[in-house]
N, CA, C and O atoms as CSV, one atom per row, in Angstrom:
chain,resi,resn,atom,element,x,y,z
A,1,MET,N,N,55.003,-20.509,176.227
A,1,MET,CA,C,55.444,-20.051,177.525
A,1,MET,C,C,54.245,-19.717,178.404
A,1,MET,O,O,54.243,-20.057,179.587
A,2,ILE,N,N,53.233,-19.065,177.861
A,2,ILE,CA,C,52.057,-18.723,178.657
A,2,ILE,C,C,51.360,-19.985,179.146
A,2,ILE,O,O,50.967,-20.079,180.309
A,3,LYS,N,N,51.210,-20.957,178.245
A,3,LYS,CA,C,50.534,-22.190,178.635
A,3,LYS,C,C,51.241,-22.880,179.794
A,3,LYS,O,O,50.593,-23.330,180.739
A,4,GLU,N,N,52.564,-22.966,179.726
A,4,GLU,CA,C,53.314,-23.649,180.775
A,4,GLU,C,C,53.129,-22.949,182.123
A,4,GLU,O,O,52.999,-23.617,183.149
A,5,ALA,N,N,53.115,-21.626,182.133
A,5,ALA,CA,C,52.932,-20.882,183.372
A,5,ALA,C,C,51.550,-21.150,183.962
A,5,ALA,O,O,51.429,-21.319,185.176
A,6,PHE,N,N,50.526,-21.192,183.151
A,6,PHE,CA,C,49.182,-21.455,183.641
A,6,PHE,C,C,49.032,-22.894,184.115
A,6,PHE,O,O,48.372,-23.147,185.122
A,7,TYR,N,N,49.633,-23.832,183.406
A,7,TYR,CA,C,49.525,-25.221,183.813
A,7,TYR,C,C,50.164,-25.448,185.178
A,7,TYR,O,O,49.678,-26.266,185.960
A,8,ARG,N,N,51.236,-24.740,185.471
A,8,ARG,CA,C,51.892,-24.889,186.770
A,8,ARG,C,C,51.003,-24.390,187.900
A,8,ARG,O,O,51.095,-24.899,189.017
A,9,THR,N,N,50.156,-23.420,187.644
A,9,THR,CA,C,49.295,-22.862,188.690
A,9,THR,C,C,48.015,-23.664,188.862
A,9,THR,O,O,47.272,-23.449,189.819
A,10,GLY,N,N,47.753,-24.582,187.948
A,10,GLY,CA,C,46.531,-25.360,188.011
A,10,GLY,C,C,45.358,-24.682,187.318
A,10,GLY,O,O,44.267,-25.249,187.259
A,11,HIS,N,N,45.567,-23.476,186.791
A,11,HIS,CA,C,44.521,-22.774,186.062
A,11,HIS,C,C,44.558,-23.182,184.594
A,11,HIS,O,O,45.622,-23.513,184.071
A,12,PRO,N,N,43.409,-23.164,183.926
A,12,PRO,CA,C,43.431,-23.492,182.498
A,12,PRO,C,C,44.183,-22.425,181.706
A,12,PRO,O,O,44.168,-21.245,182.057
A,13,ALA,N,N,44.825,-22.850,180.657
A,13,ALA,CA,C,45.555,-21.916,179.797
A,13,ALA,C,C,44.556,-21.010,179.077
A,13,ALA,O,O,43.452,-21.448,178.753
A,14,PRO,N,N,44.923,-19.768,178.826
A,14,PRO,CA,C,44.022,-18.880,178.083
A,14,PRO,C,C,43.867,-19.357,176.644
A,14,PRO,O,O,44.779,-19.952,176.069
A,15,GLN,N,N,42.708,-19.087,176.080
A,15,GLN,CA,C,42.477,-19.388,174.675
A,15,GLN,C,C,42.429,-18.061,173.936
A,15,GLN,O,O,41.767,-17.123,174.380
A,16,LEU,N,N,43.122,-17.979,172.819
A,16,LEU,CA,C,43.237,-16.731,172.087
A,16,LEU,C,C,42.626,-16.844,170.701
A,16,LEU,O,O,42.728,-17.880,170.043
A,17,GLY,N,N,41.990,-15.764,170.269
A,17,GLY,CA,C,41.458,-15.674,168.923
A,17,GLY,C,C,42.142,-14.538,168.186
A,17,GLY,O,O,42.776,-13.678,168.799
A,18,VAL,N,N,42.011,-14.539,166.879
A,18,VAL,CA,C,42.655,-13.525,166.054
A,18,VAL,C,C,41.640,-12.982,165.056
A,18,VAL,O,O,40.726,-13.686,164.627
A,19,SER,N,N,41.820,-11.733,164.702
A,19,SER,CA,C,40.984,-11.125,163.676
A,19,SER,C,C,41.555,-11.443,162.301
A,19,SER,O,O,42.765,-11.333,162.103
A,20,PRO,N,N,40.725,-11.828,161.358
A,20,PRO,CA,C,41.205,-12.046,159.990
A,20,PRO,C,C,41.727,-10.760,159.337
A,20,PRO,O,O,42.227,-10.798,158.213
A,21,LEU,N,N,41.616,-9.640,160.026
A,21,LEU,CA,C,42.169,-8.388,159.527
A,21,LEU,C,C,43.676,-8.518,159.289
A,21,LEU,O,O,44.267,-7.733,158.548
A,22,SER,N,N,44.275,-9.502,159.914
A,22,SER,CA,C,45.694,-9.774,159.656
A,22,SER,C,C,45.912,-10.322,158.248
A,22,SER,O,O,47.037,-10.325,157.748
A,23,TRP,N,N,44.829,-10.790,157.603
A,23,TRP,CA,C,44.907,-11.350,156.254
A,23,TRP,C,C,44.136,-10.528,155.221
A,23,TRP,O,O,44.600,-10.340,154.097
A,24,VAL,N,N,42.961,-10.043,155.609
A,24,VAL,CA,C,42.107,-9.290,154.680
A,24,VAL,C,C,41.528,-8.066,155.390
A,24,VAL,O,O,41.310,-8.076,156.602
A,25,ASN,N,N,41.287,-7.026,154.617
A,25,ASN,CA,C,40.660,-5.830,155.174
A,25,ASN,C,C,39.171,-5.905,154.889
A,25,ASN,O,O,38.766,-6.204,153.766
A,26,GLU,N,N,38.365,-5.642,155.883
A,26,GLU,CA,C,36.917,-5.773,155.744
A,26,GLU,C,C,36.288,-4.603,155.000
A,26,GLU,O,O,35.233,-4.770,154.387
A,27,VAL,N,N,36.900,-3.432,155.035
A,27,VAL,CA,C,36.335,-2.247,154.393
A,27,VAL,C,C,36.997,-1.992,153.040
A,27,VAL,O,O,36.312,-1.782,152.040
A,28,LEU,N,N,38.310,-2.011,153.012
A,28,LEU,CA,C,39.064,-1.807,151.773
A,28,LEU,C,C,39.314,-3.183,151.165
A,28,LEU,O,O,40.357,-3.797,151.392
A,29,GLN,N,N,38.351,-3.649,150.399
A,29,GLN,CA,C,38.357,-5.042,149.972
A,29,GLN,C,C,39.499,-5.412,149.040
A,29,GLN,O,O,39.773,-6.598,148.854
A,30,TYR,N,N,40.171,-4.434,148.451
A,30,TYR,CA,C,41.326,-4.753,147.604
A,30,TYR,C,C,42.534,-5.165,148.434
A,30,TYR,O,O,43.461,-5.782,147.909
A,31,LEU,N,N,42.536,-4.829,149.733
A,31,LEU,CA,C,43.628,-5.261,150.614
A,31,LEU,C,C,43.344,-6.696,151.049
A,31,LEU,O,O,42.399,-6.948,151.798
A,32,GLY,N,N,44.133,-7.599,150.597
A,32,GLY,CA,C,43.936,-9.010,150.892
A,32,GLY,C,C,43.041,-9.705,149.900
A,32,GLY,O,O,42.644,-10.850,150.116
A,33,ALA,N,N,42.713,-9.024,148.804
A,33,ALA,CA,C,41.871,-9.652,147.771
A,33,ALA,C,C,42.543,-10.938,147.301
A,33,ALA,O,O,43.756,-10.979,147.096
A,34,GLY,N,N,41.759,-11.962,147.136
A,34,GLY,CA,C,42.304,-13.240,146.703
A,34,GLY,C,C,42.716,-14.151,147.845
A,34,GLY,O,O,43.077,-15.304,147.611
A,35,THR,N,N,42.669,-13.659,149.074
A,35,THR,CA,C,43.000,-14.496,150.226
A,35,THR,C,C,41.796,-15.363,150.551
A,35,THR,O,O,40.696,-14.847,150.750
A,36,SER,N,N,41.989,-16.658,150.607
A,36,SER,CA,C,40.882,-17.565,150.870
A,36,SER,C,C,40.679,-17.789,152.367
A,36,SER,O,O,41.579,-17.564,153.176
A,37,ALA,N,N,39.491,-18.232,152.706
A,37,ALA,CA,C,39.195,-18.598,154.089
A,37,ALA,C,C,40.125,-19.726,154.533
A,37,ALA,O,O,40.628,-19.722,155.657
A,38,GLU,N,N,40.345,-20.685,153.644
A,38,GLU,CA,C,41.227,-21.812,153.968
A,38,GLU,C,C,42.630,-21.339,154.349
A,38,GLU,O,O,43.205,-21.807,155.332
A,39,HIS,N,N,43.173,-20.413,153.567
A,39,HIS,CA,C,44.519,-19.879,153.834
A,39,HIS,C,C,44.560,-19.184,155.193
A,39,HIS,O,O,45.460,-19.427,155.997
A,40,CYS,N,N,43.593,-18.332,155.436
A,40,CYS,CA,C,43.518,-17.584,156.696
A,40,CYS,C,C,43.424,-18.531,157.888
A,40,CYS,O,O,44.170,-18.388,158.857
A,41,LEU,N,N,42.517,-19.489,157.821
A,41,LEU,CA,C,42.301,-20.397,158.943
A,41,LEU,C,C,43.488,-21.321,159.169
A,41,LEU,O,O,43.837,-21.620,160.311
A,42,LYS,N,N,44.102,-21.770,158.098
A,42,LYS,CA,C,45.288,-22.630,158.229
A,42,LYS,C,C,46.400,-21.885,158.965
A,42,LYS,O,O,47.020,-22.434,159.876
A,43,GLU,N,N,46.649,-20.649,158.573
A,43,GLU,CA,C,47.716,-19.881,159.222
A,43,GLU,C,C,47.348,-19.481,160.648
A,43,GLU,O,O,48.218,-19.430,161.516
A,44,ALA,N,N,46.082,-19.199,160.898
A,44,ALA,CA,C,45.659,-18.870,162.269
A,44,ALA,C,C,45.913,-20.053,163.198
A,44,ALA,O,O,46.409,-19.882,164.311
A,45,LYS,N,N,45.569,-21.249,162.734
A,45,LYS,CA,C,45.796,-22.445,163.537
A,45,LYS,C,C,47.293,-22.700,163.726
A,45,LYS,O,O,47.740,-23.027,164.826
A,46,GLN,N,N,48.063,-22.548,162.646
A,46,GLN,CA,C,49.514,-22.753,162.741
A,46,GLN,C,C,50.156,-21.770,163.713
A,46,GLN,O,O,51.148,-22.098,164.363
A,47,ALA,N,N,49.598,-20.572,163.817
A,47,ALA,CA,C,50.140,-19.560,164.727
A,47,ALA,C,C,49.758,-19.820,166.178
A,47,ALA,O,O,50.242,-19.139,167.083
A,48,GLY,N,N,48.888,-20.805,166.401
A,48,GLY,CA,C,48.552,-21.185,167.767
A,48,GLY,C,C,47.248,-20.615,168.301
A,48,GLY,O,O,46.953,-20.762,169.487
A,49,PHE,N,N,46.462,-19.966,167.446
A,49,PHE,CA,C,45.182,-19.418,167.899
A,49,PHE,C,C,44.138,-20.525,167.996
A,49,PHE,O,O,44.194,-21.521,167.275
A,50,GLN,N,N,43.182,-20.324,168.907
A,50,GLN,CA,C,42.102,-21.288,169.074
A,50,GLN,C,C,40.809,-20.822,168.399
A,50,GLN,O,O,39.857,-21.594,168.279
A,51,GLY,N,N,40.775,-19.573,167.963
A,51,GLY,CA,C,39.564,-19.051,167.342
A,51,GLY,C,C,39.852,-17.864,166.453
A,51,GLY,O,O,40.958,-17.323,166.435
A,52,VAL,N,N,38.809,-17.466,165.702
A,52,VAL,CA,C,38.901,-16.325,164.795
A,52,VAL,C,C,37.626,-15.494,164.879
A,52,VAL,O,O,36.569,-15.974,165.289
A,53,GLU,N,N,37.757,-14.251,164.485
A,53,GLU,CA,C,36.622,-13.346,164.380
A,53,GLU,C,C,35.958,-13.553,163.016
A,53,GLU,O,O,36.614,-13.975,162.064
A,54,LEU,N,N,34.672,-13.261,162.921
A,54,LEU,CA,C,33.949,-13.387,161.663
A,54,LEU,C,C,34.567,-12.464,160.612
A,54,LEU,O,O,35.034,-11.370,160.931
A,55,SER,N,N,34.565,-12.910,159.370
A,55,SER,CA,C,35.149,-12.135,158.278
A,55,SER,C,C,34.317,-12.296,157.017
A,55,SER,O,O,33.554,-13.252,156.878
A,56,ARG,N,N,34.474,-11.355,156.105
A,56,ARG,CA,C,33.767,-11.421,154.819
A,56,ARG,C,C,34.194,-12.618,153.980
A,56,ARG,O,O,33.481,-13.003,153.054
A,57,ILE,N,N,35.337,-13.210,154.286
A,57,ILE,CA,C,35.811,-14.356,153.502
A,57,ILE,C,C,35.250,-15.682,154.009
A,57,ILE,O,O,35.508,-16.728,153.413
A,58,PHE,N,N,34.491,-15.654,155.095
A,58,PHE,CA,C,33.899,-16.875,155.650
A,58,PHE,C,C,32.446,-16.994,155.216
A,58,PHE,O,O,31.787,-15.984,154.968
A,59,PRO,N,N,31.941,-18.223,155.122
A,59,PRO,CA,C,30.528,-18.398,154.790
A,59,PRO,C,C,29.642,-17.820,155.898
A,59,PRO,O,O,30.005,-17.864,157.073
A,60,ARG,N,N,28.492,-17.285,155.524
A,60,ARG,CA,C,27.553,-16.723,156.510
A,60,ARG,C,C,26.507,-17.734,156.955
A,60,ARG,O,O,25.816,-17.515,157.950
A,61,GLU,N,N,26.389,-18.814,156.242
A,61,GLU,CA,C,25.437,-19.855,156.634
A,61,GLU,C,C,26.030,-20.579,157.840
A,61,GLU,O,O,27.139,-21.106,157.751
A,62,PRO,N,N,25.311,-20.616,158.969
A,62,PRO,CA,C,25.877,-21.172,160.204
A,62,PRO,C,C,26.456,-22.577,160.075
A,62,PRO,O,O,27.539,-22.842,160.597
A,63,GLY,N,N,25.762,-23.473,159.397
A,63,GLY,CA,C,26.267,-24.843,159.273
A,63,GLY,C,C,27.560,-24.917,158.495
A,63,GLY,O,O,28.478,-25.643,158.874
A,64,ALA,N,N,27.640,-24.161,157.395
A,64,ALA,CA,C,28.854,-24.156,156.576
A,64,ALA,C,C,30.026,-23.531,157.344
A,64,ALA,O,O,31.157,-24.010,157.257
A,65,LEU,N,N,29.750,-22.471,158.087
A,65,LEU,CA,C,30.804,-21.821,158.876
A,65,LEU,C,C,31.307,-22.753,159.971
A,65,LEU,O,O,32.512,-22.888,160.181
A,66,LYS,N,N,30.380,-23.386,160.659
A,66,LYS,CA,C,30.766,-24.311,161.726
A,66,LYS,C,C,31.628,-25.444,161.188
A,66,LYS,O,O,32.626,-25.818,161.805
A,67,GLN,N,N,31.247,-25.986,160.045
A,67,GLN,CA,C,32.009,-27.077,159.433
A,67,GLN,C,C,33.404,-26.620,159.019
A,67,GLN,O,O,34.384,-27.331,159.241
A,68,LEU,N,N,33.495,-25.437,158.419
A,68,LEU,CA,C,34.796,-24.909,157.991
A,68,LEU,C,C,35.718,-24.687,159.186
A,68,LEU,O,O,36.890,-25.061,159.145
A,69,LEU,N,N,35.195,-24.083,160.241
A,69,LEU,CA,C,36.014,-23.849,161.440
A,69,LEU,C,C,36.437,-25.175,162.075
A,69,LEU,O,O,37.573,-25.311,162.530
A,70,ALA,N,N,35.534,-26.145,162.106
A,70,ALA,CA,C,35.853,-27.451,162.695
A,70,ALA,C,C,36.976,-28.153,161.931
A,70,ALA,O,O,37.800,-28.845,162.529
A,71,GLN,N,N,37.006,-27.974,160.609
A,71,GLN,CA,C,38.068,-28.582,159.808
A,71,GLN,C,C,39.445,-28.078,160.233
A,71,GLN,O,O,40.449,-28.767,160.051
A,72,HIS,N,N,39.484,-26.880,160.796
A,72,HIS,CA,C,40.751,-26.277,161.227
A,72,HIS,C,C,40.897,-26.270,162.745
A,72,HIS,O,O,41.838,-25.693,163.290
A,73,GLN,N,N,39.952,-26.919,163.417
A,73,GLN,CA,C,39.952,-26.981,164.885
A,73,GLN,C,C,39.972,-25.584,165.492
A,73,GLN,O,O,40.732,-25.308,166.420
A,74,LEU,N,N,39.127,-24.709,164.955
A,74,LEU,CA,C,39.007,-23.339,165.443
A,74,LEU,C,C,37.563,-23.059,165.838
A,74,LEU,O,O,36.644,-23.766,165.425
A,75,GLN,N,N,37.378,-22.011,166.650
A,75,GLN,CA,C,36.057,-21.572,167.073
A,75,GLN,C,C,35.831,-20.143,166.604
A,75,GLN,O,O,36.782,-19.404,166.353
A,76,LEU,N,N,34.574,-19.765,166.488
A,76,LEU,CA,C,34.225,-18.382,166.200
A,76,LEU,C,C,34.218,-17.639,167.525
A,76,LEU,O,O,33.484,-18.017,168.438
A,77,VAL,N,N,35.028,-16.581,167.647
A,77,VAL,CA,C,35.146,-15.893,168.931
A,77,VAL,C,C,34.421,-14.550,168.981
A,77,VAL,O,O,34.126,-14.052,170.067
A,78,SER,N,N,34.133,-13.960,167.826
A,78,SER,CA,C,33.406,-12.688,167.823
A,78,SER,C,C,32.952,-12.362,166.407
A,78,SER,O,O,33.376,-12.994,165.439
A,79,GLY,N,N,32.093,-11.377,166.309
A,79,GLY,CA,C,31.633,-10.897,165.018
A,79,GLY,C,C,32.293,-9.580,164.683
A,79,GLY,O,O,33.037,-9.027,165.493
A,80,TRP,N,N,32.028,-9.081,163.507
A,80,TRP,CA,C,32.588,-7.799,163.092
A,80,TRP,C,C,31.557,-7.073,162.245
A,80,TRP,O,O,30.898,-7.673,161.397
A,81,HIS,N,N,31.426,-5.772,162.485
A,81,HIS,CA,C,30.523,-4.929,161.692
A,81,HIS,C,C,31.251,-3.643,161.369
A,81,HIS,O,O,31.920,-3.065,162.225
A,82,ASP,N,N,31.118,-3.193,160.123
A,82,ASP,CA,C,31.799,-1.954,159.750
A,82,ASP,C,C,31.126,-0.750,160.404
A,82,ASP,O,O,30.004,-0.855,160.901
A,83,GLY,N,N,31.796,0.363,160.403
A,83,GLY,CA,C,31.284,1.580,161.006
A,83,GLY,C,C,30.306,2.326,160.124
A,83,GLY,O,O,29.863,3.419,160.477
A,84,PHE,N,N,29.965,1.755,158.988
A,84,PHE,CA,C,29.084,2.430,158.040
A,84,PHE,C,C,27.645,1.919,158.127
A,84,PHE,O,O,26.839,2.216,157.246
A,85,HIS,N,N,27.314,1.172,159.153
A,85,HIS,CA,C,25.993,0.579,159.214
A,85,HIS,C,C,24.869,1.601,159.376
A,85,HIS,O,O,23.703,1.267,159.170
A,86,ARG,N,N,25.200,2.837,159.742
A,86,ARG,CA,C,24.171,3.857,159.897
A,86,ARG,C,C,24.120,4.836,158.735
A,86,ARG,O,O,23.275,5.731,158.713
A,87,THR,N,N,25.007,4.675,157.781
A,87,THR,CA,C,24.992,5.565,156.624
A,87,THR,C,C,24.066,5.036,155.555
A,87,THR,O,O,23.850,3.829,155.451
A,88,GLN,N,N,23.529,5.919,154.774
A,88,GLN,CA,C,22.664,5.487,153.685
A,88,GLN,C,C,23.520,4.964,152.555
A,88,GLN,O,O,24.603,5.487,152.294
A,89,ARG,N,N,23.049,3.952,151.895
A,89,ARG,CA,C,23.787,3.373,150.771
A,89,ARG,C,C,23.001,3.551,149.512
A,89,ARG,O,O,23.445,3.132,148.443
């Protein structure tokens, strides 16, 4: 519905990204444990998203990440960092 409204006005349709937090938790790693990058990206694309936020389940090597996202016709839309980056480990 959003796309049709934008197309009628001559403006490009908005592109939307989703956080993989809908599939896996970045801090509480047992939430979503076992969820693969492939599963997450397949469902994100099926839901109509054009991109995803960086997640612990994705490769960190730029070439591998780019290839994986391209296989699902998705883009990287943002990064994610936990709130513990200033605490001592």
